[in-house]
C-alpha positions as CSV (number, residue, x, y, z in Angstrom):
1,M,-92.2,-89.3,-46.5
2,T,-95.4,-91.3,-46.8
3,A,-98.9,-89.9,-46.4
4,D,-99.3,-91.4,-42.9
5,P,-96.7,-89.9,-40.5
6,L,-97.2,-92.7,-38.0
7,A,-96.4,-95.3,-40.6
8,E,-93.3,-93.4,-41.6
9,A,-92.3,-93.1,-37.9
10,A,-92.8,-96.9,-37.4
11,R,-90.6,-97.6,-40.5
12,L,-87.9,-95.3,-39.1
13,V,-88.0,-96.8,-35.6
14,A,-87.8,-100.3,-37.1
15,A,-84.8,-99.3,-39.1
16,L,-82.9,-98.0,-36.0
17,R,-79.6,-99.8,-35.5
18,P,-76.5,-98.7,-33.7
19,D,-73.8,-97.6,-36.1
20,W,-70.3,-98.3,-34.7
21,Q,-68.4,-96.4,-37.4
22,R,-70.5,-93.2,-37.1
23,P,-72.5,-93.1,-33.8
24,E,-74.1,-89.8,-34.6
25,R,-76.0,-91.4,-37.5
26,F,-78.1,-93.4,-34.9
27,H,-79.0,-90.2,-33.1
28,E,-79.9,-88.4,-36.3
29,A,-82.2,-91.3,-37.3
30,K,-83.7,-91.3,-33.8
31,A,-84.3,-87.5,-34.0
32,E,-86.0,-87.9,-37.4
33,A,-88.3,-90.6,-36.0
34,L,-89.2,-88.4,-33.1
35,A,-90.0,-85.5,-35.5
36,C,-92.4,-87.8,-37.4
37,I,-94.1,-88.8,-34.2
38,R,-94.5,-85.2,-33.0
39,A,-95.8,-84.2,-36.4
40,A,-98.4,-87.0,-36.3
41,A,-99.4,-85.9,-32.8
42,A,-99.8,-82.3,-33.9
43,D,-101.9,-83.2,-36.9
44,R,-104.2,-85.4,-34.9
45,C,-104.6,-83.1,-32.0
46,A,-105.2,-79.9,-34.0
47,G,-109.0,-80.3,-33.8
48,C,-109.3,-82.3,-30.6
49,E,-110.9,-81.1,-27.4
50,A,-107.5,-81.0,-25.6
51,A,-106.2,-78.4,-28.1
52,A,-109.2,-76.2,-27.6
53,L,-108.7,-76.5,-23.8
54,R,-105.0,-75.6,-24.2
55,E,-105.9,-72.5,-26.2
56,R,-108.5,-71.4,-23.7
57,L,-106.0,-71.9,-20.9
58,A,-103.4,-69.8,-22.8
59,R,-106.0,-67.0,-23.2
60,A,-107.0,-67.2,-19.6
61,H,-103.3,-66.9,-18.5
62,A,-102.9,-63.8,-20.8
63,L,-106.1,-62.3,-19.3
64,L,-104.8,-63.0,-15.8
65,R,-101.5,-61.3,-16.5
66,A,-103.3,-58.3,-18.0
67,A,-105.6,-58.0,-14.9
68,G,-102.6,-58.3,-12.6
69,A,-100.8,-55.5,-14.4
70,E,-103.9,-53.3,-14.3
71,L,-104.3,-54.1,-10.6
72,A,-100.6,-53.1,-9.9
73,R,-101.1,-49.9,-11.9
74,H,-104.2,-49.0,-9.9
75,R,-102.4,-49.7,-6.6
76,R,-99.6,-47.4,-7.6
77,L,-102.1,-44.7,-8.6
78,L,-103.9,-45.0,-5.3
79,A,-100.7,-44.9,-3.3
80,A,-99.7,-41.7,-5.1
81,A,-103.1,-40.1,-4.8
82,R,-103.7,-40.3,-1.0
83,P,-101.3,-39.2,1.7
84,K,-100.2,-41.7,4.2
85,P,-102.3,-41.5,7.5
86,R,-100.5,-39.6,10.2
87,R,-100.5,-40.9,13.7
88,R,-101.8,-38.5,16.4
89,R,-99.4,-37.7,19.2
90,A,-100.5,-39.5,22.3
91,E,-101.5,-37.1,25.0
92,H,-101.0,-37.7,28.6
93,D,-103.5,-40.1,30.1
94,P,-104.6,-38.8,33.5
95,R,-105.1,-42.4,34.7
96,Q,-101.4,-43.1,34.2
97,G,-99.0,-41.7,36.7
98,R,-96.0,-39.6,35.8
99,L,-92.5,-40.6,36.7
100,P,-90.9,-38.3,39.3
101,L,-87.8,-37.2,37.4
102,P,-85.5,-34.7,39.0
103,R,-85.2,-31.3,37.3
104,G,-82.2,-30.9,35.1
105,S,-82.0,-34.6,34.2
106,E,-80.9,-35.5,30.7
107,N,-84.6,-36.3,29.8
108,D,-85.6,-32.7,30.5
109,S,-82.8,-31.3,28.3
110,A,-84.4,-32.6,25.1
111,A,-87.9,-31.2,26.0
112,P,-88.5,-27.5,25.8
113,R,-88.5,-25.8,29.2
114,R,-91.6,-23.9,30.4
115,S,-91.2,-20.6,32.1
116,P,-93.0,-20.3,35.5
């Protein structure tokens, strides 16, 4: 390989020709040219602003995942620490009329009977 990866990639791309005897040779040469192009892009982008932004974004994602895990842990802890609120039994509202049910109906059998 030469010192300039882009020049090497340009040379490899210019030399690309279909090979009718061994078709995989074309794909091998194409893959080698792509590797040179990717290496040149990585070398040139190592100190650029976009690389710094990608690194900051990766750190922010990691921080967000950690905060989400901590929040889930705190929610589980809070759910285990306090009992669930109980609903009060609704008492009879004097403004609401009672249904006149006959004595001995099936609705009275489930309720406890009062002695007179």
